[in-house]
C-alpha atoms as one frame of an Amber mdcrd trajectory, in Angstrom:
protein
  96.124 153.236  86.102  99.558 153.228  84.806 100.783 149.993  82.972 103.372
 149.060  80.253 101.674 147.260  77.660 103.461 145.314  74.992 101.065 145.780
  72.105 102.732 143.790  69.577 106.240 142.450  69.013 108.901 145.358  70.092
 106.063 147.540  70.652 106.136 148.364  74.241 104.201 151.754  75.861 103.247
 153.122  79.251 100.006 154.098  79.104  96.756 154.714  81.112  94.294 151.333
  80.906  91.360 150.570  83.223  91.521 149.769  87.159  91.322 145.982  87.403
  88.090 145.646  89.819  88.583 142.372  92.033  85.895 139.689  90.535  84.515
 137.161  93.116  87.268 135.285  94.905  89.818 138.036  93.933  91.664 140.983
  95.222  93.515 143.815  93.698  96.756 144.359  94.773  98.535 147.553  94.513
 102.391 146.625  93.255 105.070 147.889  94.868 108.027 145.672  92.708 107.979
 143.667  89.904 110.897 141.444  89.023 112.024 141.681  84.783 112.476 137.848
  84.086 113.841 136.518  80.837 110.173 135.283  79.771 109.292 139.296  79.735
 112.110 139.465  76.982 110.861 136.325  75.068 107.553 137.957  75.462 108.748
 141.680  73.733 110.239 139.485  70.920 107.400 137.355  70.178 109.009 134.587
  71.208 106.569 133.244  73.315 102.943 131.714  73.827 101.480 134.784  74.635
  98.709 136.541  73.194  99.016 140.661  72.115  98.253 142.932  74.129  99.395
 142.379  77.410 100.477 143.818  80.622 103.655 141.560  81.540 105.455 140.756
  84.515 104.541 137.716  87.165 107.214 138.168  89.608 105.641 140.351  92.465
 105.171 141.877  95.703 102.719 144.485  96.990  99.682 145.605  99.183  96.302
 144.395  99.127  94.427 147.162  98.059  90.836 146.222  97.215  88.804 142.858
  98.246  86.614 141.080  96.141  83.270 139.328  96.892  84.050 136.125  98.938
  86.906 136.505 100.166  88.075 135.616 103.853  91.362 135.729 105.372  92.733
 138.646 103.156  92.743 142.107 104.054  92.732 145.766 103.129  96.800 146.690
 103.822  98.121 143.042 103.921 101.705 142.769 102.351 101.826 140.083  99.901
 103.202 138.362  96.882 101.005 136.022  94.843 101.637 132.851  92.701 101.103
 133.634  88.886  99.553 130.257  87.699  96.399 130.160  87.052  95.083 126.340
  86.910  91.657 124.934  86.483  91.958 122.692  89.131  89.504 120.397  87.299
  91.479 119.009  84.397  93.261 115.535  84.545  96.589 117.588  84.958  95.489
 119.334  87.694  93.804 116.610  89.282  96.889 114.622  89.099  99.434 117.284
  90.607 100.374 118.688  87.256  98.971 121.784  86.989 101.599 123.711  85.395
 100.327 121.540  82.109  96.614 122.193  82.922  94.645 122.251  79.729  93.434
 125.562  80.591  96.666 126.846  81.812  96.957 130.868  82.267  99.698 132.735
  83.965  99.387 136.327  85.180 101.821 138.597  82.725 102.247 135.553  80.363
  98.285 134.680  78.823  96.989 137.005  81.286  97.623 140.943  82.463 100.451
 141.154  85.072 102.330 143.193  87.419 104.095 145.193  85.246 101.348 147.784
  86.643 100.063 149.874  89.128  97.323 147.595  90.602  96.864 143.604  89.290
  93.848 141.364  90.260  94.648 137.924  91.034  92.758 134.869  92.603  92.928
 135.005  96.310  94.122 131.555  96.986  97.462 132.724  95.157  98.087 135.274
  98.027 100.602 134.715 100.206 100.622 137.145 103.074 104.468 138.358 103.430
 106.230 138.415 107.541 107.354 142.349 108.341 111.203 140.828 108.004 110.357
 139.964 104.530 111.162 143.115 102.034 109.178 144.021  99.083 112.467 143.409
  96.887 113.094 140.101  98.677 109.099 138.813  98.094 109.497 139.908  93.999
 112.036 136.521  94.290 109.125 134.272  95.708 107.984 133.339  91.478 112.026
 132.592  90.306 112.364 130.751  93.386 109.267 128.352  92.794 110.533 128.291
  89.539 113.891 126.883  91.078 111.997 124.772  93.454 109.891 122.863  90.659
 113.209 122.411  88.869 114.499 120.754  91.814 111.759 118.560  91.725 112.353
 117.500  88.759 115.651 116.836  88.825 115.848 114.633  92.298 119.372 115.389
  92.912 121.859 112.546  94.368 124.138 113.763  97.537 128.066 113.581  96.113
 126.475 114.338  92.351 129.003 116.475  90.469 127.315 119.309  88.999 127.872
 121.437  85.731 125.559 124.394  85.277 125.707 127.081  81.950 124.161 130.580
  83.182 125.166 132.392  86.114 122.639 134.911  85.989 120.065 135.808  88.827
 118.460 132.565  87.975 121.489 130.321  88.119 122.854 131.631  91.014 119.516
 130.943  92.863 120.346 127.249  91.427 123.654 127.435  92.486 122.344 127.915
  96.024 119.727 125.504  96.022 122.231 122.908  94.011 125.103 123.243  96.705
 122.663 122.793  99.416 120.822 119.521  98.073 124.586 117.804  98.424 126.399
 117.924  95.247 129.986 117.061  95.720 131.598 119.385  92.832 129.240 122.261
  91.236 130.989 124.082  88.240 129.391 127.262  87.263 130.186 128.244  83.441
 129.330 132.048  81.936 130.673 135.129  80.290 131.042 137.557  83.146 133.644
 136.959  85.882 131.703 139.211  88.247 129.172 136.458  87.959 131.261 133.529
  88.770 132.703 135.192  91.180 129.519 135.494  92.980 128.485 131.988  92.163
 131.519 130.473  94.167 130.195 132.454  96.798 126.728 130.631  96.574 128.761
 127.339  96.824 130.227 126.610  93.504 133.194 125.137  93.792 134.540 126.545
  90.133 133.841 129.026  87.485 134.583 128.721  84.272 134.348 131.462  81.608
 132.801 130.262  78.643 135.949 131.440  75.908 137.678 129.200  78.647 135.885
 125.989  78.554 137.769 123.970  75.770 140.684 124.551  78.195 139.624 124.309
  81.252 136.787 121.315  80.985 139.181 119.364  79.227 138.450 115.100  78.983
 142.122 114.722  80.339 140.685 116.522  83.734 136.860 115.583  83.350 137.148
 112.018  81.507 133.779 111.051  82.387 131.683 114.291  82.494 129.670 115.239
  84.579 126.414 113.713  86.120 124.468 116.303  86.007 124.249 119.024  83.573
 121.942 122.202  84.016 120.953 124.585  81.352 120.185 128.166  82.593 120.853
 130.223  79.398 118.199 129.135  76.930 120.605 129.609  74.113 120.665 127.089
  71.640 124.260 127.310  71.257 124.811 126.497  74.745 122.341 123.727  74.797
 124.298 121.671  72.029 127.693 122.419  73.812 126.466 121.744  77.224 125.518
 117.950  75.896 129.235 117.519  75.571 129.678 117.633  79.308 127.295 114.620
  80.067 128.184 111.495  81.526 126.734 107.848  81.483 123.504 107.877  83.384
 123.578 111.436  83.337 120.817 114.040  83.419 120.190 116.884  81.619 117.904
 119.837  83.041 116.670 122.262  80.466 116.003 125.269  82.649 116.464 128.173
  80.994 113.495 129.723  78.507 114.191 129.485  74.680 112.387 130.885  71.772
 109.948 129.120  71.278 110.729 127.631  67.883 114.678 127.244  68.796 115.884
 123.757  67.242 118.752 121.888  68.459 120.805 118.701  67.204 121.306 115.695
  69.411 122.628 112.453  68.448 120.066 110.044  69.870 122.710 106.714  69.709
 124.142 108.851  72.546 120.913 109.281  74.574 120.479 105.299  74.033 124.497
 104.315  74.778 124.860 106.461  77.379 121.809 106.189  79.473 121.020 109.644
  79.569 117.860 110.950  81.139 116.399 114.413  79.781 114.396 116.904  81.614
 112.538 119.873  81.691 110.883 122.181  84.194 108.385 124.432  83.332 107.564
 127.188  85.534 105.298 126.537  88.576 104.131 123.353  89.874 102.346 123.877
  93.156 105.980 124.838  94.332 105.337 128.764  95.333 104.357 128.188  99.119
 107.750 125.806  99.447 109.693 128.821  97.775 108.037 131.453 100.320 109.544
 129.194 103.064 112.794 129.024 101.716 113.189 132.381 101.456 111.482 133.357
 104.432 114.052 131.413 106.354 117.073 132.451 104.607 118.289 129.721 103.308
 118.895 131.364  99.742 119.949 135.101  99.748 118.429 137.155  97.118 119.853
 140.836  98.130 122.790 140.627  96.349 121.100 139.480  93.023 119.053 142.928
  92.498 121.453 145.004  89.955 119.063 147.663  89.521 115.985 149.305  90.197
 114.155 151.324  87.300 111.157 152.595  86.929 107.646 151.789  84.582 108.871
 154.310  81.991 112.325 153.225  81.681 111.516 149.231  81.531 110.205 150.587
  77.678 113.762 151.284  76.776 115.029 148.526  78.771 113.787 145.700  77.060
 114.563 147.217  73.335 117.715 146.921  74.690 120.682 144.077  74.190 120.751
 142.350  77.827 124.109 143.860  79.871 125.929 140.516  80.222 126.663 141.462
  84.303 123.462 142.531  85.307 121.450 140.014  87.336 118.083 140.837  88.377
 116.625 143.950  87.356 113.817 145.509  89.164 110.849 147.674  88.320 109.904
 150.140  91.322 106.042 151.659  91.408
């Protein structure tokens, strides 16, 4: 079969690889759509916990092509998506509902071969059948939405909280919708793209601010006490350092964006103590795939406007190697 393989950092190629025949308890899915995630760029750059060579791709949809031994409840031809998380189910973290910190953690497209290929084998227990009303394009958003659900579960947003969010890309737009629905009173979004800010306002942001205008639009006269919640979705260390300046007393900071593995920031520990800050991380998915599926299925989150571009597997090699267009939201691969 044809697959995109990252053989080493900055070395991607489309080539023929063996078809992934399903093992016991697995199904093989014929892939239809794959979303390109920021993590895929980190893998390409050599900035993630990834072995090489690897087939990336962890947000996808498709049709069941073959069923392995012992699988029940699924049929060839079912339209599906799948949670890419592979938890052992028996370590102390799995047994205490912290599967995303499984001692034997793996994930499709991150540590084992993923879905930027014509076919991908997955554990049958991870598979969700899609309703006819959900397109393959929308279904490829279940995984990123599951990351949003986990982030929201970590955040425990309070009704009336005043929130500022940095980064209005595809993940930021999903978080904007989730935060606005969860009861934020004010939701300020910061980005470098006017178009992304306009979309964020349509999705529930109360204000959009270009990053170059922050010092004027978000000065201490207008926001003397900062915000109750600060969310970073950029993963850019310089932005993260700046974002902490807007965190008010007893505020919560959520690091949602993925940074390079060796990134560092400077932070004054006295402020953490003196201002009673809570600093939270949000790593991937933690049994949140099914809630994300329900949220999308019921139309609570609108992902259709987030697809900026659809490309081929061959075009993806060039796309990964070039600087990212700041106006693009989600780019999907059509197999």
